[in-house]
Each structure stands twice: as structure tokens, then as C-alpha cells.
Backbone of each chain as ProteinMPNN parsed JSONL, in Angstrom:
{"seq_chain_A": "XXXXXXXXXXXXXXXXXXXXXXXXXXXXXXXXXXXXXXXXXXXXXXXXXXXXXXXXXXXXXXXXXXXXXXXXXXXXXXXXXXXXXXXXXXXXXXXXXXXXXXXXXXXXXXXXXXXXXXXX", "coords_chain_A": {"N_chain_A": [[-17.86, -22.903, -8.989], [-17.515, -20.724, -10.619], [-17.146, -18.826, -8.717], [-14.528, -19.194, -7.802], [-13.156, -18.558, -10.098], [-13.67, -15.789, -10.323], [-12.448, -15.014, -7.957], [-9.723, -15.706, -8.415], [-9.244, -13.998, -10.551], [-9.485, -11.477, -9.305], [-7.356, -11.67, -7.471], [-5.166, -11.886, -9.229], [-5.284, -9.438, -10.592], [-4.759, -7.753, -8.447], [-2.133, -8.497, -7.615], [-0.795, -7.904, -9.967], [-1.074, -5.105, -10.107], [0.261, -4.288, -7.805], [2.837, -5.164, -8.451], [3.29, -3.492, -10.637], [3.431, -1.068, -9.31], [5.825, -1.387, -7.901], [7.622, -1.654, -10.042], [7.314, 0.863, -11.192], [8.364, 2.379, -9.132], [11.018, 1.791, -9.473], [11.586, 2.713, -12.071], [10.853, 5.355, -12.666], [11.781, 8.855, -13.057], [11.993, 10.995, -11.06], [11.104, 12.14, -7.706], [8.401, 12.808, -7.558], [7.019, 11.56, -9.653], [7.566, 8.95, -8.973], [6.168, 8.794, -6.607], [3.553, 9.054, -7.544], [3.334, 6.614, -9.041], [3.822, 4.571, -7.08], [2.006, 4.999, -4.906], [-0.636, 5.149, -5.987], [-0.895, 2.719, -7.399], [-0.533, 0.754, -5.395], [-2.7, 1.29, -3.715], [-4.886, 0.697, -5.378], [-4.387, -2.015, -5.875], [-4.727, -3.036, -3.293], [-7.447, -2.602, -2.889], [-8.54, -4.478, -4.68], [-7.54, -6.834, -3.603], [-8.944, -6.877, -1.208], [-11.557, -7.208, -2.195], [-11.279, -9.796, -3.175], [-10.884, -11.252, -0.8], [-13.325, -10.792, 0.44], [-15.123, -12.049, -1.321], [-14.216, -14.703, -1.085], [-14.628, -15.228, 1.694], [-17.378, -14.866, 1.868], [-18.262, -16.946, 0.209], [-17.321, -19.182, 1.671], [-18.791, -18.837, 3.991], [-21.311, -19.196, 3.03], [-21.408, -21.907, 2.386], [-20.659, -23.085, 4.802], [-22.623, -22.51, 7.106], [-23.089, -20.629, 10.105], [-20.509, -20.575, 10.998], [-18.89, -18.132, 12.34], [-16.451, -16.9, 12.07], [-15.705, -16.428, 9.494], [-17.234, -14.228, 8.612], [-16.197, -12.407, 10.404], [-13.603, -12.256, 9.442], [-14.039, -11.03, 6.908], [-15.059, -8.535, 7.72], [-12.891, -7.475, 9.167], [-11.044, -7.252, 7.117], [-12.252, -5.289, 5.555], [-11.991, -3.203, 7.343], [-9.176, -2.892, 7.352], [-8.898, -2.109, 4.68], [-10.248, 0.371, 4.688], [-8.579, 1.788, 6.401], [-6.223, 1.85, 4.846], [-7.164, 3.255, 2.612], [-7.66, 5.748, 3.71], [-5.173, 6.504, 4.829], [-3.092, 6.22, 2.915], [-3.18, 8.059, 0.57], [-2.994, 10.42, 2.079], [-0.487, 10.253, 3.302], [1.116, 10.268, 1.008], [0.571, 12.834, 0.049], [1.704, 14.341, 2.147], [4.415, 13.643, 1.888], [4.991, 14.641, -0.692], [4.498, 17.349, -0.319], [6.439, 18.029, 1.584], [8.746, 17.495, 0.082], [8.504, 19.359, -2.004], [8.613, 21.719, -0.577], [11.157, 21.777, 0.47], [12.634, 22.067, -1.83], [13.061, 20.42, -4.032], [12.987, 19.889, -7.444], [10.559, 18.998, -9.973], [11.588, 16.731, -12.532], [11.446, 16.866, -15.44], [9.776, 18.999, -15.752], [8.362, 21.994, -17.092], [7.032, 24.122, -16.106], [6.097, 25.516, -13.01], [3.549, 25.755, -11.129], [2.85, 25.851, -8.44], [5.017, 26.918, -7.103], [5.03, 29.508, -8.103], [2.645, 30.376, -7.018], [3.202, 30.285, -4.311], [5.153, 32.203, -4.164], [3.871, 34.559, -4.392]], "CA_chain_A": [[-16.577, -22.791, -9.686], [-17.411, -19.335, -11.084], [-16.641, -18.03, -7.587], [-13.069, -19.232, -7.744], [-12.646, -17.793, -11.244], [-13.695, -14.374, -9.929], [-11.438, -14.862, -6.904], [-8.381, -15.696, -9.009], [-9.111, -12.777, -11.345], [-9.207, -10.382, -8.379], [-5.998, -11.821, -6.926], [-4.168, -11.606, -10.263], [-5.283, -7.98, -10.801], [-4.112, -7.131, -7.293], [-0.682, -8.715, -7.656], [-0.284, -7.182, -11.135], [-0.94, -3.67, -9.841], [1.345, -4.093, -6.837], [4.101, -5.3, -9.18], [3.465, -2.27, -11.427], [3.888, -0.029, -8.406], [7.249, -1.584, -7.607], [8.383, -1.339, -11.265], [7.323, 2.316, -11.311], [9.306, 2.895, -8.133], [12.371, 1.689, -10.001], [11.85, 3.231, -13.407], [10.534, 6.759, -12.899], [13.007, 9.643, -12.869], [12.144, 11.824, -9.871], [10.341, 11.66, -6.557], [6.955, 13.021, -7.715], [6.46, 10.495, -10.49], [7.63, 7.714, -8.183], [5.054, 8.885, -5.669], [2.379, 8.763, -8.357], [3.259, 5.186, -9.37], [3.783, 3.678, -5.924], [0.834, 5.146, -4.049], [-1.893, 4.803, -6.666], [-0.968, 1.298, -7.747], [-0.735, -0.092, -4.223], [-4.066, 1.472, -3.227], [-5.773, -0.061, -6.265], [-4.16, -3.427, -5.616], [-5.312, -3.397, -2.002], [-8.897, -2.665, -3.075], [-8.922, -5.757, -5.299], [-7.263, -7.905, -2.638], [-10.078, -6.894, -0.277], [-12.684, -7.835, -2.901], [-11.038, -11.244, -3.233], [-11.107, -11.83, 0.527], [-14.765, -10.744, 0.718], [-15.749, -13.113, -2.113], [-13.831, -15.991, -0.486], [-15.277, -15.462, 2.992], [-18.806, -15.027, 1.616], [-18.448, -18.304, -0.308], [-17.134, -20.152, 2.749], [-19.879, -18.705, 4.951], [-22.516, -19.74, 2.401], [-21.376, -23.37, 2.459], [-20.542, -23.484, 6.207], [-23.346, -21.496, 7.875], [-22.891, -20.727, 11.538], [-19.115, -20.326, 11.374], [-18.884, -16.678, 12.261], [-15.14, -16.272, 11.881], [-15.572, -15.951, 8.102], [-17.747, -12.851, 8.597], [-15.214, -11.635, 11.146], [-12.495, -12.038, 8.513], [-14.428, -10.035, 5.897], [-15.175, -7.218, 8.345], [-11.561, -6.965, 9.481], [-10.387, -6.84, 5.875], [-12.81, -3.989, 5.174], [-11.347, -2.228, 8.225], [-7.827, -2.637, 6.831], [-9.032, -1.353, 3.429], [-10.578, 1.764, 5.019], [-7.359, 2.389, 6.931], [-5.3, 2.133, 3.743], [-7.744, 4.288, 1.741], [-7.515, 7.057, 4.346], [-3.82, 6.903, 5.165], [-2.094, 6.181, 1.842], [-3.082, 9.343, -0.124], [-2.564, 11.478, 2.978], [0.953, 10.143, 3.43], [1.719, 10.707, -0.253], [0.457, 14.294, 0.038], [2.681, 14.897, 3.09], [5.763, 13.466, 1.325], [5.154, 15.556, -1.83], [4.557, 18.716, 0.201], [7.75, 18.215, 2.197], [9.768, 17.528, -0.97], [8.43, 20.616, -2.741], [8.97, 22.833, 0.286], [12.608, 21.796, 0.623], [13.18, 22.659, -3.043], [13.32, 19.445, -5.083], [12.201, 20.222, -8.632], [10.197, 17.928, -10.907], [12.773, 16.672, -13.386], [11.232, 17.338, -16.806], [8.694, 19.978, -15.781], [8.773, 23.289, -17.62], [6.319, 25.19, -15.407], [5.822, 25.111, -11.632], [2.505, 26.689, -10.702], [2.786, 25.963, -6.976], [6.074, 27.839, -6.685], [4.571, 30.869, -8.41], [1.576, 30.735, -6.076], [3.782, 30.544, -2.992], [5.999, 33.404, -4.214], [3.037, 35.755, -4.35]], "C_chain_A": [[-16.384, -21.388, -10.268], [-16.869, -18.443, -9.981], [-15.124, -18.012, -7.562], [-12.441, -18.554, -8.949], [-12.584, -16.31, -10.922], [-12.594, -14.085, -8.901], [-10.029, -14.779, -7.488], [-8.181, -14.453, -9.86], [-8.783, -11.588, -10.44], [-7.776, -10.459, -7.843], [-4.941, -11.464, -7.966], [-4.105, -10.115, -10.558], [-4.518, -7.288, -9.668], [-2.592, -7.276, -7.345], [-0.059, -7.965, -8.819], [-0.082, -5.707, -10.809], [0.118, -3.39, -8.782], [2.704, -4.204, -7.511], [4.361, -4.071, -10.046], [3.937, -1.115, -10.551], [5.366, -0.156, -8.113], [8.104, -1.261, -8.831], [8.444, 0.173, -11.47], [8.263, 2.966, -10.319], [10.742, 2.808, -8.633], [12.595, 2.578, -11.215], [11.648, 4.731, -13.549], [11.672, 7.679, -12.451], [13.098, 10.452, -11.577], [11.082, 11.445, -8.836], [8.831, 11.809, -6.771], [6.319, 11.938, -8.577], [6.522, 9.145, -9.785], [6.489, 7.644, -7.187], [3.744, 8.503, -6.343], [2.236, 7.261, -8.589], [3.002, 4.359, -8.119], [2.465, 3.782, -5.181], [-0.442, 4.702, -4.737], [-1.998, 3.311, -6.933], [-1.184, 0.436, -6.522], [-2.129, 0.077, -3.642], [-5.055, 0.658, -4.05], [-5.627, -1.564, -6.045], [-4.784, -3.882, -4.31], [-6.829, -3.482, -2.083], [-9.292, -4.019, -3.664], [-8.602, -6.946, -4.409], [-8.41, -8.019, -1.634], [-11.311, -7.518, -0.918], [-12.518, -9.353, -2.93], [-11.327, -11.89, -1.89], [-12.598, -11.85, 0.857], [-15.495, -11.843, -0.05], [-15.466, -14.478, -1.499], [-14.587, -16.244, 0.813], [-16.785, -15.588, 2.845], [-19.129, -16.424, 1.096], [-18.339, -19.331, 0.808], [-18.257, -20.055, 3.776], [-21.177, -19.258, 4.379], [-22.556, -21.257, 2.517], [-21.165, -23.892, 3.877], [-21.292, -22.48, 7.071], [-23.146, -21.73, 9.369], [-21.462, -20.527, 11.969], [-18.822, -18.836, 11.209], [-17.507, -16.092, 11.989], [-14.893, -15.884, 10.434], [-16.095, -14.521, 7.968], [-16.781, -11.914, 9.314], [-14.031, -11.263, 10.248], [-12.823, -10.952, 7.492], [-14.488, -8.643, 6.519], [-13.806, -6.633, 8.685], [-10.83, -6.529, 8.221], [-10.917, -5.508, 5.388], [-12.22, -2.89, 6.066], [-9.949, -1.879, 7.76], [-7.887, -1.819, 5.548], [-9.33, 0.107, 3.715], [-9.347, 2.476, 5.571], [-6.401, 2.752, 5.808], [-5.837, 3.254, 2.862], [-7.619, 5.668, 2.373], [-6.042, 7.451, 4.421], [-2.891, 7.033, 3.968], [-2.036, 7.485, 1.036], [-2.629, 10.479, 0.766], [-1.047, 11.457, 3.172], [1.676, 10.608, 2.175], [1.688, 12.227, -0.364], [1.505, 14.923, 0.948], [4.092, 14.8, 2.522], [6.001, 14.469, 0.192], [5.277, 16.993, -1.351], [5.922, 18.995, 0.815], [8.828, 18.337, 1.131], [9.725, 18.844, -1.724], [8.879, 21.797, -1.893], [10.48, 22.938, 0.458], [13.278, 22.294, -0.659], [13.562, 21.655, -4.115], [12.395, 19.747, -6.255], [11.732, 18.95, -9.329], [11.176, 17.935, -12.075], [12.551, 17.254, -14.779], [10.148, 18.391, -16.887], [9.216, 21.309, -16.308], [8.109, 24.419, -16.852], [5.932, 24.667, -14.032], [4.83, 26.107, -11.04], [2.527, 26.907, -9.191], [3.849, 26.924, -6.458], [5.681, 29.281, -6.952], [3.521, 31.327, -7.408], [2.151, 31.039, -4.699], [4.638, 31.807, -2.986], [5.169, 34.669, -4.098], [2.854, 36.28, -2.929]], "O_chain_A": [[-15.257, -20.911, -10.399], [-16.217, -17.435, -10.25], [-14.504, -16.974, -7.335], [-11.331, -18.03, -8.858], [-11.586, -15.646, -11.202], [-11.91, -13.063, -8.965], [-9.241, -13.908, -7.119], [-7.081, -13.902, -9.899], [-7.908, -10.783, -10.762], [-7.074, -9.45, -7.769], [-3.942, -10.821, -7.645], [-3.02, -9.567, -10.754], [-3.738, -6.364, -9.899], [-1.858, -6.309, -7.146], [1.052, -7.448, -8.707], [0.934, -5.116, -11.175], [0.801, -2.368, -8.847], [3.621, -3.445, -7.197], [5.507, -3.644, -10.187], [4.738, -0.286, -10.982], [6.086, 0.842, -8.077], [9.177, -0.672, -8.702], [9.477, 0.711, -11.868], [8.888, 3.983, -10.62], [11.584, 3.632, -8.275], [13.679, 3.139, -11.376], [12.211, 5.337, -14.461], [12.443, 7.32, -11.56], [14.195, 10.59, -11.035], [10.27, 10.548, -9.062], [8.056, 11.023, -6.226], [5.226, 11.455, -8.281], [5.647, 8.299, -9.969], [5.915, 6.581, -6.949], [2.94, 7.743, -5.802], [1.167, 6.692, -8.368], [2.081, 3.543, -8.087], [1.861, 2.761, -4.854], [-1.243, 3.97, -4.157], [-3.049, 2.706, -6.724], [-1.944, -0.531, -6.585], [-2.697, -0.885, -3.124], [-5.948, 0.011, -3.504], [-6.616, -2.297, -6.029], [-5.312, -4.99, -4.225], [-7.441, -4.328, -1.429], [-10.255, -4.639, -3.213], [-9.304, -7.957, -4.447], [-8.803, -9.122, -1.255], [-12.034, -8.271, -0.266], [-13.478, -10.1, -2.738], [-11.943, -12.955, -1.832], [-13.089, -12.795, 1.474], [-16.382, -12.497, 0.497], [-16.362, -15.317, -1.4], [-15.124, -17.331, 1.022], [-17.42, -16.327, 3.598], [-20.134, -17.021, 1.482], [-19.157, -20.247, 0.894], [-18.641, -21.061, 4.372], [-22.042, -19.728, 5.118], [-23.624, -21.833, 2.726], [-21.469, -25.056, 4.136], [-20.65, -21.658, 7.724], [-23.048, -22.867, 9.832], [-21.194, -20.331, 13.154], [-18.548, -18.348, 10.112], [-17.397, -14.9, 11.705], [-13.983, -15.105, 10.151], [-15.481, -13.695, 7.293], [-16.571, -10.777, 8.892], [-13.527, -10.141, 10.279], [-12.009, -10.066, 7.233], [-14.021, -7.676, 5.917], [-13.582, -5.434, 8.513], [-10.082, -5.551, 8.243], [-10.163, -4.684, 4.872], [-11.977, -1.777, 5.601], [-9.564, -0.71, 7.768], [-7.05, -0.944, 5.327], [-8.755, 0.994, 3.083], [-9.102, 3.638, 5.245], [-5.827, 3.841, 5.812], [-5.074, 4.108, 2.41], [-7.486, 6.66, 1.657], [-5.689, 8.59, 4.116], [-1.987, 7.868, 3.986], [-0.936, 7.995, 0.823], [-1.961, 11.404, 0.302], [-0.402, 12.504, 3.201], [2.717, 11.26, 2.254], [2.655, 12.841, -0.815], [2.13, 15.918, 0.58], [4.881, 15.738, 2.644], [7.069, 15.077, 0.112], [6.059, 17.771, -1.898], [6.5, 20.06, 0.601], [9.723, 19.175, 1.244], [10.771, 19.4, -2.057], [9.451, 22.758, -2.406], [11.026, 24.035, 0.576], [14.362, 22.876, -0.602], [14.315, 21.995, -5.028], [11.18, 19.849, -6.091], [12.422, 17.932, -9.286], [11.558, 18.999, -12.561], [13.365, 18.044, -15.256], [9.64, 18.663, -17.975], [10.345, 21.709, -16.023], [8.561, 25.562, -16.927], [5.494, 23.525, -13.893], [5.211, 27.157, -10.522], [2.257, 28.01, -8.713], [3.619, 27.656, -5.496], [5.955, 30.17, -6.145], [3.493, 32.487, -6.999], [1.666, 31.927, -3.998], [4.835, 32.419, -1.936], [5.688, 35.729, -3.749], [2.174, 37.286, -2.725]]}, "seq_chain_B": "XXXXXXXXXXXXXXXXXXXXXXXXXXXXXXXXXXXXXXXXXXXXXXXXXXXXXXXXXXXXXXXXXXXXXXXXXXXXXXXXXXXXXX", "coords_chain_B": {"N_chain_B": [[0.105, -26.659, -1.181], [-1.249, -23.603, -1.348], [-2.783, -21.086, -3.529], [-2.585, -18.69, -2.273], [-0.239, -18.682, -0.84], [1.609, -18.697, -2.936], [1.111, -16.174, -4.026], [1.803, -14.625, -1.848], [4.552, -15.115, -1.762], [5.359, -13.949, -4.187], [4.746, -11.296, -3.579], [6.532, -10.885, -1.481], [8.916, -10.914, -2.899], [8.477, -8.556, -4.313], [8.642, -6.719, -2.225], [11.338, -7.055, -1.551], [12.536, -6.134, -3.912], [11.708, -3.455, -3.892], [13.08, -2.578, -1.714], [15.499, -1.894, -2.655], [15.211, 0.781, -3.413], [14.956, 1.886, -0.954], [17.52, 1.65, 0.14], [19.232, 2.776, -1.807], [18.176, 5.189, -2.594], [17.996, 8.377, -4.241], [17.21, 10.823, -2.986], [16.03, 11.618, 0.352], [13.343, 11.485, 0.414], [12.583, 9.624, -1.435], [13.347, 7.324, -0.126], [11.607, 7.364, 2.055], [9.152, 7.137, 0.745], [9.446, 4.616, -0.43], [9.519, 3.064, 1.858], [6.918, 3.445, 2.716], [5.498, 2.132, 0.66], [6.436, -0.466, 1.074], [5.3, -0.967, 3.551], [2.541, -1.06, 2.927], [2.452, -3.282, 1.208], [3.337, -5.273, 2.929], [1.229, -5.256, 4.699], [-0.762, -6.339, 3.04], [0.326, -8.886, 2.74], [0.111, -9.813, 5.351], [-2.707, -9.934, 5.561], [-3.259, -11.923, 3.662], [-1.924, -14.137, 4.785], [-3.379, -14.398, 7.1], [-5.909, -15.092, 6.093], [-5.322, -17.519, 4.872], [-4.293, -19.204, 6.89], [-6.229, -19.004, 8.818], [-5.981, -17.705, 11.205], [-7.209, -15.256, 13.123], [-6.135, -13.084, 14.47], [-4.011, -12.072, 13.082], [-5.087, -10.264, 11.301], [-5.742, -8.069, 12.88], [-3.174, -7.271, 13.51], [-2.379, -6.427, 10.977], [-4.058, -4.163, 10.493], [-3.323, -2.425, 12.622], [-0.655, -2.145, 11.98], [-0.654, -0.728, 9.502], [-1.822, 1.662, 10.292], [0.002, 2.625, 12.203], [2.21, 2.955, 10.535], [1.271, 5.064, 8.995], [1.212, 7.145, 10.903], [3.949, 7.336, 11.443], [4.914, 8.098, 8.878], [3.688, 10.625, 8.521], [4.768, 12.066, 10.687], [7.486, 11.954, 10.073], [7.6, 13.258, 7.59], [6.752, 15.775, 8.347], [8.846, 16.497, 10.009], [10.984, 16.565, 8.157], [10.153, 18.619, 6.605], [10.624, 20.774, 8.145], [8.818, 21.608, 9.986], [6.966, 22.326, 13.038], [6.05, 20.548, 16.045], [3.525, 21.075, 17.294]], "CA_chain_B": [[0.511, -25.236, -1.271], [-2.361, -22.911, -1.993], [-2.395, -19.937, -4.368], [-2.308, -17.536, -1.419], [1.194, -18.692, -0.516], [2.335, -18.279, -4.149], [0.982, -14.717, -4.136], [2.603, -14.04, -0.766], [5.979, -15.162, -2.123], [5.567, -12.916, -5.212], [4.745, -9.989, -2.921], [7.781, -10.752, -0.726], [9.921, -10.491, -3.876], [8.232, -7.137, -4.592], [9.201, -5.97, -1.093], [12.798, -7.069, -1.648], [12.926, -5.258, -5.017], [11.542, -2.042, -3.565], [14.049, -2.178, -0.703], [16.587, -1.225, -3.381], [14.975, 2.215, -3.353], [15.196, 2.317, 0.428], [18.943, 1.783, 0.434], [19.97, 3.521, -2.818], [17.391, 6.313, -3.089], [18.787, 9.603, -4.377], [16.854, 11.738, -1.903], [15.458, 10.916, 1.504], [11.901, 11.307, 0.169], [12.44, 8.329, -2.112], [13.434, 6.256, 0.888], [10.366, 7.394, 2.838], [8.101, 6.617, -0.118], [9.629, 3.173, -0.584], [9.105, 2.45, 3.116], [5.452, 3.467, 2.716], [5.038, 1.043, -0.22], [6.74, -1.734, 1.741], [4.312, -1.167, 4.619], [1.263, -1.466, 2.348], [2.571, -4.639, 0.69], [3.419, -6.164, 4.085], [-0.15, -5.375, 5.192], [-1.46, -7.294, 2.183], [0.845, -10.222, 3.06], [-0.514, -10.192, 6.62], [-4.097, -10.311, 5.308], [-3.272, -13.222, 2.972], [-1.533, -15.185, 5.731], [-4.502, -14.57, 8.021], [-6.978, -15.825, 5.415], [-4.912, -18.879, 4.552], [-4.115, -20.019, 8.084], [-7.409, -18.933, 9.665], [-5.702, -17.043, 12.472], [-7.83, -13.945, 12.961], [-5.429, -11.958, 15.084], [-3.109, -11.452, 12.118], [-5.784, -9.139, 10.684], [-5.563, -6.927, 13.781], [-1.791, -6.814, 13.332], [-2.324, -5.697, 9.703], [-4.688, -2.839, 10.633], [-2.506, -1.559, 13.474], [0.603, -1.884, 11.273], [-0.79, 0.335, 8.502], [-2.103, 2.935, 10.976], [1.259, 3.111, 12.785], [3.044, 3.445, 9.435], [0.759, 6.395, 8.629], [1.689, 8.111, 11.906], [5.37, 7.527, 11.223], [5.132, 8.864, 7.644], [3.31, 12.023, 8.734], [5.732, 12.683, 11.592], [8.784, 12.101, 9.399], [7.468, 14.29, 6.562], [6.688, 17.055, 9.046], [10.205, 16.795, 10.469], [11.82, 16.923, 7.014], [9.669, 19.892, 6.072], [11.043, 21.84, 9.041], [7.679, 22.067, 10.761], [7.035, 22.086, 14.474], [5.142, 19.485, 16.482], [2.629, 21.601, 18.335]], "C_chain_B": [[-0.563, -24.477, -2.04], [-1.853, -21.695, -2.764], [-2.068, -18.729, -3.51], [-0.837, -17.491, -1.017], [2.021, -18.277, -1.715], [2.312, -16.763, -4.274], [1.781, -14.03, -3.04], [4.081, -14.034, -1.12], [6.299, -14.139, -3.201], [5.636, -11.531, -4.557], [5.993, -9.792, -2.061], [8.918, -10.364, -1.66], [9.746, -9.021, -4.245], [8.808, -6.27, -3.476], [10.724, -5.913, -1.187], [13.288, -6.156, -2.77], [12.793, -3.798, -4.62], [12.455, -1.625, -2.424], [15.336, -1.651, -1.349], [16.455, 0.286, -3.278], [15.172, 2.741, -1.939], [16.678, 2.55, 0.662], [19.639, 2.732, -0.527], [19.257, 4.793, -3.274], [18.198, 7.587, -3.179], [18.487, 10.618, -3.266], [16.206, 10.949, -0.773], [13.954, 10.711, 1.322], [11.622, 10.008, -0.58], [12.475, 7.186, -1.113], [12.152, 6.179, 1.697], [9.206, 6.792, 2.053], [8.205, 5.107, -0.287], [9.249, 2.447, 0.696], [7.587, 2.392, 3.23], [4.899, 2.326, 1.863], [5.285, -0.314, 0.42], [5.71, -2.012, 2.833], [2.977, -1.632, 4.063], [1.329, -2.914, 1.856], [2.662, -5.649, 1.834], [2.039, -6.324, 4.727], [-0.946, -6.385, 4.368], [-0.985, -8.72, 2.479], [0.248, -10.717, 4.376], [-1.947, -10.663, 6.411], [-4.156, -11.688, 4.644], [-2.912, -14.357, 3.916], [-2.672, -15.46, 6.7], [-5.621, -15.369, 7.385], [-6.586, -17.281, 5.213], [-4.805, -19.752, 5.795], [-5.33, -19.996, 8.998], [-7.16, -18.312, 11.02], [-6.156, -15.586, 12.395], [-7.03, -12.804, 13.523], [-4.386, -11.348, 14.17], [-3.744, -10.245, 11.45], [-5.669, -7.888, 11.546], [-4.152, -6.366, 13.664], [-1.681, -5.987, 12.051], [-2.883, -4.286, 9.861], [-3.815, -1.917, 11.473], [-1.178, -1.227, 12.804], [0.453, -0.734, 10.292], [-1.081, 1.668, 9.181], [-0.824, 3.501, 11.607], [2.22, 3.603, 11.712], [2.602, 4.829, 8.987], [1.274, 7.448, 9.602], [3.17, 8.398, 11.707], [5.665, 8.353, 9.984], [4.821, 10.341, 7.853], [4.334, 12.724, 9.616], [7.058, 12.931, 10.888], [8.734, 13.175, 8.33], [7.42, 15.668, 7.207], [8.074, 17.476, 9.537], [11.092, 17.237, 9.315], [11.434, 18.266, 6.437], [10.174, 21.048, 6.915], [9.907, 22.366, 9.885], [7.879, 21.801, 12.235], [5.928, 21.116, 14.874], [4.21, 19.983, 17.576], [1.265, 20.971, 18.216]], "O_chain_B": [[-0.754, -24.69, -3.238], [-0.684, -21.319, -2.677], [-1.352, -17.831, -3.955], [-0.254, -16.417, -0.87], [3.026, -17.583, -1.56], [3.325, -16.134, -4.581], [2.373, -12.975, -3.268], [4.79, -13.073, -0.822], [7.363, -13.52, -3.171], [6.469, -10.702, -4.924], [6.47, -8.666, -1.918], [9.791, -9.582, -1.283], [10.728, -8.312, -4.466], [9.39, -5.218, -3.738], [11.332, -4.873, -0.938], [14.31, -5.484, -2.629], [13.651, -2.982, -4.958], [12.601, -0.429, -2.174], [16.165, -1.037, -0.677], [17.443, 0.994, -3.083], [15.516, 3.908, -1.748], [17.062, 3.527, 1.305], [20.558, 3.44, -0.116], [19.687, 5.418, -4.244], [19.007, 7.867, -2.295], [19.403, 11.198, -2.681], [15.879, 9.771, -0.921], [13.355, 9.869, 1.991], [10.581, 9.376, -0.397], [11.735, 6.209, -1.234], [11.658, 5.092, 1.997], [8.39, 6.046, 2.593], [7.197, 4.4, -0.289], [8.715, 1.339, 0.644], [7.029, 1.433, 3.763], [3.962, 1.636, 2.266], [4.447, -1.211, 0.325], [5.294, -3.155, 3.022], [2.337, -2.504, 4.651], [0.39, -3.684, 2.055], [2.13, -6.755, 1.729], [1.711, -7.394, 5.239], [-1.705, -7.186, 4.915], [-1.785, -9.655, 2.473], [-0.084, -11.895, 4.506], [-2.369, -11.66, 6.998], [-4.987, -12.522, 5.004], [-3.522, -15.425, 3.861], [-2.91, -16.606, 7.081], [-6.224, -16.224, 8.034], [-7.416, -18.177, 5.364], [-5.188, -20.922, 5.761], [-5.466, -20.862, 9.862], [-8.02, -18.375, 11.898], [-5.556, -14.78, 11.683], [-7.213, -11.66, 13.106], [-3.913, -10.24, 14.424], [-3.046, -9.304, 11.071], [-5.516, -6.782, 11.027], [-3.948, -5.153, 13.71], [-0.984, -4.972, 12.023], [-2.262, -3.32, 9.417], [-3.584, -0.766, 11.1], [-0.626, -0.149, 13.028], [1.313, 0.145, 10.233], [-0.635, 2.708, 8.698], [-0.588, 4.709, 11.557], [2.965, 4.557, 11.938], [3.429, 5.672, 8.642], [1.72, 8.518, 9.186], [3.605, 9.547, 11.789], [6.548, 9.21, 10.004], [5.582, 11.209, 7.424], [4.729, 13.854, 9.329], [7.683, 13.975, 11.071], [9.693, 13.927, 8.161], [7.984, 16.624, 6.675], [8.431, 18.653, 9.49], [11.871, 18.178, 9.462], [12.26, 18.97, 5.857], [10.161, 22.191, 6.459], [10.008, 23.457, 10.446], [8.834, 21.137, 12.638], [4.982, 20.897, 14.117], [4.118, 19.386, 18.648], [0.37, 21.283, 19.002]]}, "name": "protein", "num_of_chains": 2, "seq": "XXXXXXXXXXXXXXXXXXXXXXXXXXXXXXXXXXXXXXXXXXXXXXXXXXXXXXXXXXXXXXXXXXXXXXXXXXXXXXXXXXXXXXXXXXXXXXXXXXXXXXXXXXXXXXXXXXXXXXXXXXXXXXXXXXXXXXXXXXXXXXXXXXXXXXXXXXXXXXXXXXXXXXXXXXXXXXXXXXXXXXXXXXXXXXXXXXXXXXXXXXXXXX"}
């Protein structure tokens, strides 16, 4: 029963952080802060969702030994997690770089170090 | 009705809420970012549906979906930046 408590805790953390990402997407003022909220929160939520799936499949494999599709499930989820961990920050970096290069300013920023560095 | 379906329905509502940013975003980067978030949340929904129903091929769909979304995001950001595709 402690297994399902851990499982529900992981699932609730995951859904909470995904919901925070969506709320941040609505509430923040410009594209850079929205990027910050959406990308980080969804990556963190996906990590905890993967933990939940691993705990569930390990529990089911412990009580039903010989059913290999539970191990298959855990391994595929780890593959999806690695894909998200590699691609999500890279995509966010590409979006921020494109936005800064076109000339969108951070809304409440008083100093822009990257622009000074590129002007040199 | 298991808890995985409840969580899937909550995440579908999150996708619908963030599609507001896709349609009404001030700049095109907001729309691209919202599409990226929708892709990640849809991947999580695919994983949950796969675990709940026991159909393993949904997991393959999830992995290929997030990788193809990455390729699309990089290509679109490069195009908006004015870069070339060499």
C-alpha cells in the first residue's frame, strides 16, 4: 500500500507542475518568461510521471513475475524521458535565440548583456 | 475509472487552456512555444493511456511524437531566425 501512496504522490506532483506550466504560459508578460515557465515545468512534470510509471511497473512485475511487458513499459518510458530531456531545453534555446535575434525585447528588463556582446 | 484517466482528462484540459496561447499569442514565438508545451503534455497523455490500457505500441508513438516535434521546433525556429538550411 506504501507503493500506491508513492505512486499517487508522484502523479500529483507531475500534474501540479504541468498545470503550473500552463498557468505560467497564460500569466507571464513576454515570451522569455513564458519560455521559462512552460519548458522547465513540463520537463520536471515529465520526470515525475516517469518515476510513477517505473514504480508501477516494478510493483506489477514483482507480483506477476515472468510478464515481461511491464519491464518493456518501464524501458520505453525511460526512452521517452531521455528524448524529452534532450529535446525540450534545446527547443527552448532555439526559440529564445530566434526571438532575440529578430529583436523582441524582454519586457521589464533594464539591461541586455547579449545585445551588447553581439554589438561588439 | 482509474486515476490515470482522471489525470489524462486534467491534462487534456491543460492542453485546451494552452491552445489559447496558440491562437491568441502576441508574437509567433509564443505560438511556437505553446505548441511545444502541447506536444510534451500530449506525450504524457500517450504514456498514461499506454500504461492504463496495456497497449505497448502507444509508447512508441509517444517517443516518435516528441522527437518529431523537436525536429519541427528546430526547423521553424531556424526559419524564423532567417537562417539557412545547409
